C-alpha positions in Angstrom: 71.6 -86.9 -5.1 73.4 -89.2 -7.5 70.7 -90.7 -9.5 69.9 -89.0 -12.5 66.6 -91.1 -13.3 64.5 -93.7 -11.8 62.8 -96.5 -13.6 60.1 -98.5 -11.7 58.8 -102.6 -12.6 54.6 -102.0 -12.8 52.9 -105.7 -11.5 53.8 -106.0 -7.9 55.7 -102.8 -7.5 52.9 -99.8 -8.4 50.3 -101.8 -8.9 48.5 -105.0 -7.7 47.2 -106.4 -11.1 46.4 -110.1 -9.5 42.8 -109.6 -9.2 42.2 -109.2 -13.0 44.6 -111.1 -14.0 43.2 -114.0 -11.9 39.6 -113.2 -13.8 40.7 -113.3 -17.2 43.3 -116.9 -16.4 39.7 -118.2 -14.9 37.6 -117.3 -17.7 40.8 -118.5 -20.5 40.8 -121.6 -18.8 37.1 -122.0 -18.8 37.0 -121.0 -22.8 39.3 -124.2 -22.9 37.1 -126.6 -20.9 40.1 -126.9 -18.5 39.9 -126.0 -14.4 40.3 -122.6 -13.5 43.7 -121.8 -11.3 43.3 -119.9 -7.6 44.1 -116.4 -7.0 47.0 -117.4 -4.7 48.5 -119.9 -7.6 47.7 -116.8 -10.6 50.0 -114.8 -7.9 52.7 -117.5 -7.9 52.7 -117.6 -11.7 53.5 -113.7 -12.1 56.4 -112.1 -13.0 57.6 -113.2 -16.5 55.2 -111.9 -18.9 52.1 -113.1 -20.0 53.1 -115.9 -22.5 54.9 -117.6 -19.4 52.0 -117.1 -17.4 49.5 -118.5 -19.3 51.5 -121.9 -19.9 52.0 -122.0 -16.2 48.0 -121.7 -15.8 48.2 -124.5 -18.3 51.1 -127.2 -17.1 49.7 -129.2 -14.5 52.8 -131.8 -15.1 52.9 -131.5 -18.7 53.8 -128.9 -20.8 51.0 -127.6 -22.9 51.8 -128.4 -26.8 52.0 -125.5 -29.5 48.3 -125.7 -30.8 46.6 -125.1 -27.0 49.3 -122.4 -26.3 48.4 -120.6 -29.6 44.6 -121.0 -28.4 45.1 -120.5 -24.9 46.9 -117.0 -25.5 44.4 -115.9 -27.5 41.5 -116.5 -25.3 44.0 -114.7 -22.1 44.3 -111.6 -25.0 40.4 -111.3 -25.3 39.9 -112.1 -21.4 42.5 -109.4 -20.5 42.0 -106.7 -22.2 38.2 -106.7 -21.2 38.9 -107.1 -17.3 42.2 -104.6 -17.4 42.1 -102.5 -14.5 38.7 -103.5 -13.1 39.8 -105.1 -9.6 43.5 -103.6 -10.0 44.6 -101.6 -6.7 47.6 -99.6 -5.6 49.7 -100.9 -3.2 50.4 -98.8 0.0 52.5 -95.5 -0.6 52.7 -95.7 -4.5 50.3 -92.7 -5.3 52.4 -90.6 -2.5 55.8 -92.2 -3.2 55.3 -91.1 -7.2 54.2 -87.6 -6.5 57.2 -87.8 -4.2 59.7 -89.0 -6.8 57.9 -86.7 -9.6 58.8 -83.3 -7.7 62.6 -84.3 -7.4 62.3 -83.6 -10.9 64.4 -86.7 -12.2 62.6 -88.3 -15.2 60.9 -91.6 -14.5 60.0 -94.6 -16.9 58.1 -97.8 -16.5 59.7 -100.9 -17.4 57.4 -104.1 -17.3 57.1 -107.6 -19.1 53.4 -106.7 -19.6 52.4 -106.1 -23.3 52.3 -103.0 -24.6 48.7 -104.0 -25.6 47.7 -103.7 -22.0 50.5 -101.6 -19.9 49.1 -98.4 -21.9 45.3 -98.5 -21.0 46.2 -100.2 -17.6 48.4 -96.3 -16.7 45.8 -94.6 -18.6 42.6 -96.1 -16.4 44.7 -96.1 -13.1 45.5 -92.4 -14.2 49.7 -93.4 -14.1 50.3 -92.5 -17.7 51.2 -88.5 -16.5 53.9 -89.8 -14.7 55.7 -91.7 -17.4 57.2 -90.3 -20.1 58.7 -93.5 -21.3 57.3 -96.8 -21.1 58.9 -100.2 -22.2 56.6 -103.1 -22.6 57.5 -106.9 -23.0 57.2 -106.4 -26.3 59.1 -102.7 -26.9 62.4 -104.8 -27.7 62.9 -107.8 -28.4 64.0 -109.3 -25.6 61.8 -109.1 -21.9 63.2 -108.5 -18.3 65.9 -109.7 -16.5 67.3 -109.3 -20.0 69.0 -105.8 -20.0 67.5 -104.5 -23.4 64.6 -103.0 -21.7 66.0 -101.4 -19.4 68.7 -99.9 -21.3 66.3 -99.0 -24.1 64.5 -96.9 -21.1 68.1 -95.4 -20.0 68.4 -94.2 -23.6 65.1 -92.9 -24.4 65.6 -90.5 -20.8 69.0 -89.7 -21.9 70.6 -91.1 -18.7 73.5 -93.3 -18.2 72.3 -96.3 -16.7 75.1 -96.1 -13.8 73.1 -93.2 -13.1 69.8 -94.9 -13.2 67.7 -96.4 -10.1 65.5 -99.3 -10.9 63.2 -99.9 -8.3 61.3 -103.4 -8.5 60.0 -106.4 -6.4 61.6 -109.6 -7.6 65.2 -111.0 -8.2 64.0 -110.8 -12.3 64.3 -107.1 -11.1 67.6 -107.3 -9.4 69.3 -109.3 -12.7 67.7 -107.1 -14.8 69.3 -103.6 -12.8 72.6 -105.7 -12.5 72.8 -106.9 -16.2 72.2 -103.1 -17.5 74.6 -101.2 -15.1 71.9 -100.1 -12.7 71.4 -99.4 -9.4 68.4 -101.7 -7.8 65.9 -101.2 -5.0 63.2 -103.5 -3.5 60.0 -103.5 -2.4 59.0 -106.7 -0.2 55.4 -107.1 -1.3 55.2 -107.7 -4.6 55.4 -111.0 -7.0 58.2 -112.8 -6.1 57.3 -116.3 -7.6 57.6 -117.7 -3.9 61.6 -116.7 -3.6 60.9 -113.4 -1.4 63.9 -110.7 -2.1 66.9 -110.0 0.2 68.3 -107.2 1.3 71.9 -108.8 0.5 71.0 -109.0 -3.2 69.9 -105.6 -4.1 71.4 -102.0 -3.3 68.6 -101.4 -0.9 65.3 -102.9 0.5 62.7 -100.7 1.2 59.3 -100.8 2.6 57.3 -97.9 -0.1 58.7 -95.7 -2.5 59.0 -93.0 0.0 61.8 -95.0 1.6 63.1 -95.2 -1.7 63.8 -91.9 -1.9 64.9 -90.9 1.4 67.4 -93.9 0.9 68.7 -92.7 -2.3 68.8 -88.9 -1.0 71.1 -90.2 1.6 73.7 -91.7 -0.2 
């Protein structure tokens, strides 16, 4: 296999975290005496990090002002910290896929836009931390995906040239991040794509799960 490391997106690729995010958003909006959002709406809002999620919850045709955003972000942080991991579930094939990838001996990392304060507890609570010697969160570098900085940071920490890293994600943001960083990219079709389904033509492989991603990587 030509790859020497593999990096994974977290929300929408490894874990379905919408249940927790939806509950935190619901409680945040109640704290602010604002109408709540449905879980389907929250699912469509996920993908660009916490601040964008909060802004999308507040925006009903008129962007929220700075004062409201500050209150909302603070409320969300408090509420999400309390529910983080409670309603999260694994996508099908993730446990098996991670074990298979780990068995290859390749170093692995998570690269996510979720803030570290929530990423690390979630990895611990779901038992995923042991798979990843390197974790790059949304505030690890000055930029978030799709900027290449988080992925380049992960590759440097893993000691691998980006050209030999495979990134696995669920959206065009992961594709853009990988392309910007000079990495190959495979996508799964089941995650959070903001209503824009990933296409096989846009990535190096569209795979149903992580085991299929490994099969494809080993065949090339």
